[in-house]
C-alpha positions in Angstrom: 7.8 -2.2 -3.9 6.1 -0.7 -1.1 4.3 2.1 -3.2 2.6 4.1 -0.6 6.3 4.9 1.3 9.4 3.6 -0.7 10.7 2.2 1.5 11.0 -1.4 3.2 9.0 -0.8 6.3 5.6 -3.3 5.6 3.0 -1.4 6.3 -0.4 -2.4 7.3 -1.8 -3.4 3.7 1.1 -5.6 3.1 0.6 -7.5 6.7 -3.2 -8.1 6.0 -1.8 -9.8 2.8 0.6 -11.9 4.0 -2.1 -12.8 6.4 -4.9 -13.9 4.0 -2.3 -15.3 1.4 -1.5 -18.4 4.4 -4.6 -18.5 5.6 -6.0 -19.6 1.7 -2.9 -21.5 1.1 -2.9 -23.1 4.2 -6.6 -24.8 3.2 -4.1 -27.2 0.4 -1.3 -26.8 1.5 1.3 -25.0 0.6 2.8 -23.1 3.3 4.6 -19.3 2.4 8.2 -19.5 3.3 8.8 -15.5 3.2 7.2 -12.5 1.7 9.8 -9.9 0.4 9.4 -5.9 -0.2 12.4 -4.8 -2.1 12.3 -0.6 -1.7 15.1 2.0 -3.5 16.0 2.0 0.6 16.2 -2.4 0.7 14.1 -4.9 0.9 12.1 -6.1 4.1 12.2 -10.7 4.6 9.6 -11.4 6.5 10.6 -14.7 7.6 13.8 -13.0 8.7 12.1 -10.6 11.5 10.1 -12.9 12.4 6.6 -12.3 10.7 5.4 -15.1 8.8 
């Protein structure tokens, strides 16, 4: 859940974290298929939004 806004919209921290995860996983050849934010107002799937 995105605690700062209780909304499914990704914040700057979400974007920074997913970039770090993707970059570090690439070193060991693991792909990130999705990153999901679940909140009271719905959810946000990075893959569906083309954000990966």
